[in-house]
N, C-alpha and C positions, 0 to 999 in steps of 0.2 A: 334704599326704601328711610325715611326717617321716620324712626320707634320709637317712643314713647312710655317706658313702663310706670304704674303705680302701683305701689303696696299699698296696703289698707290693713289696717290691726283694729284691734277693738278692746276696752278695757272695761271693768264692772260686769253686772249683772243686769238683766232686763227684767229681771223679779224683783225690784227696790228693793235689792239688800244692803245695796252700798250705797253712799249721799252720792256718787258720780256715775255717769258713766262717757267714756271718751272714744272717740275714730281720729283715728290717724290717716294719713296719707302722705305717702313718702314718693314723691317725683323723681325721676331718672331720665337723661336723655341717655340712648344705650349707644350714641356715639363716643359718647364721654367713660373711659375706660374707669373700669373698678378693681378688674383682677389683681393689678398691683397693690392698691389697697389690704384686699384681701391676704395676700400673702405675706405684706409688712409686718399685717396685724397678724397674723398666725403666727410667725416670726419670731413676734416680739411675744406671744403666748407661751412658745417652747422655751424660749431663754428665761423665760422669767419662772419656767417648769409649770405653770398654767395648765388647761386642759383646754384641748380646741371643740368642746362641744358648743352646740348650738345654746348661741344663748338666748338667755331667759331670765324677766325681769326678777316677777314679784319671788320667785322661784328660787334666783342667786341672792335678793332681801333677808327672804326667811329660810333660806336652806331647807328647800326642800326638791323634792323628785333626783336631777342631777346633781342637786350641789348638797345631796342629803350630808355627806359626812364629811362638809369640806367645814374648817373654821372659819370666821366672820374674816380672819385676816386674810385669808386665800379670797372669801369673796372678794373684800374690799379690791382686794390686787385686778381681780376679773372682771368687776364692774369700771375702774380706774382706764383699765387697758383698753374694754368696748369705749367708752367714752373719747378717749383721741382718736381709735378710728372711726366713730359716727362721723364727730367732729371735722378730718380733715373729707371726708366722702365729698364727691360731686353732685350733689342731693339740693332739693329743696323738699320742704313739709309744709300740711296744713294738717292745725291740732283743733279737734270741735270737744268742747267740755258741754257738757252734761249736767244742769245740779236738780239731784230728785227732789220731786217735792216742791219746788221751786215755778220754771219754767216744764218741766215734763211729771207733772203725778199719776201717767199711768203709762203701760206696755205701747196703748196705740198713740197716744203727744210724743211719745218717743219716738216713735219712728216715725210718726209725719215731721218732728224736728232734725232726724239724720236727713231724710228726704229733703227737706227744704234748705238747711245749709249746706248737705252733699251739693244740689246741682246750683245752689247759691255761689258757689265759689267757682266750679265749673264753666259754666254760665260768664263771670267777670273775665276768667281767663281763655274766652274763644279768641282771641286774635296769635295766644301763646298754643292752643292745643291746634289749633289749624296748622302750624308749621308741621305737625308730622304725619305721614300717612297711614298709621297705624299706633292706634292707645292699646298699650296690651296690661289690664286689669288684674292681680294677683289677689288676690284673698284667700281664707284654707277655709270659707262659707263657716264661720266660727257657728253663730247663732242667729236664729230665722229672722228674726224680724230684722238686725241688722243687714243679714241678705238681700232681702225682699227690699230694705230701703236703698242700698246703697243699689240694687238694679234700678229701680225706679229712675234716681238722682240719676247714673249717668248717661240710662238709656235716655231721658229728656234734658240731657246734656250734650249728648255726645254721639255721633253719627253709630247708627247699628250696625254699618257696615265697615266703621274705622277701629271700635273695641272688641277685642277681643280679650275672653275671662283665661286665665288660668288659674290653676287650686296653685297656693303657696305656701306649701308645708315649710314651718322655719329651720325643720331640719335640711331641706334643701336650699335655700335663700339666703346670702347674710342680709340682704335686704329686706326683709319678713323682721329680720333681728332687726333691722334697725327700727322697724314698724315700730315695732313690740317696745323696745329702747324708748321711743318718743312718745307713746303711751305712756310709759313710767313714770317719765321727768315731767309730763304736762300734769299728770296725776297729782304725784308729790309738790306742785306747783301748786293746783289748786288746792289740796291739803294744808299745803303751810299759810298761805293766804287767807285760809280760814281756821285759823288756831285749830284745825284737826289733826295736824302732823301725831304720828304713831311714838313710842319708843322705838322701834327699827330706822324709822325715818330719822331721826336725829342722831343714834348710831354709825348711820350711812354718811351723811352730809352733812353733819351739826346744825348751826344757826340758819334762821332765814338767808340770811346775809349769807353765808359760805355756801349756802346751795346755791344762791340767786346767782352769786360769783365764782365756786366753781364749775358748776352744768347749766342753768339756764340760760344765763349770759349768753355762753359761748353757742350751744345749739341754737337758740333761737334766732343767729344770724342767718342760720338756713331755711330762714320761715321764708314761706310762697308770698313775693312782694305784689 
């Protein structure tokens, strides 16, 4: 049976307390093994005396949660290791950036925009999706409006017989962590482009030129064509 996995993550809050809301989809053909990539990544972490904890972009940058007791040098090395891991994976991705107070000004508009954009992408890739007998959707059911929008979009573009929904806790799946990483990188790109980068962004990525060269351009080679 030919199977496709789609890991979904979001960044931002639906209550409009941030400038952007992002939704990222990571596509992986299950006949393309990623376990060697995971083993290589975890071996590199061990060799560098870094933790093999689940990757989480925002807490890593801000020194929160599992990264609370890590100094910035260690966190930069952790980010670098995950960047290399993500860039080497046999995946594709799509990211949707919703700028608040411009295209979407309330939660209802945000829900409709997410549904329309995700559904539009999936419908444009019908030939690609029809190559698979089953499409497995991995999402942790984060924010309710996103869950609703994603279900409407997916069910409107993929046969209900082909789509299977699974809980995607980042603690269980490295690809869920990759979706989180991609949300973080695309959000950082949006901030740099609008001159909204924070001191933390600059501390980790440097100038917009360095960010694009070292992070953005490399991972965008993975964008779904």
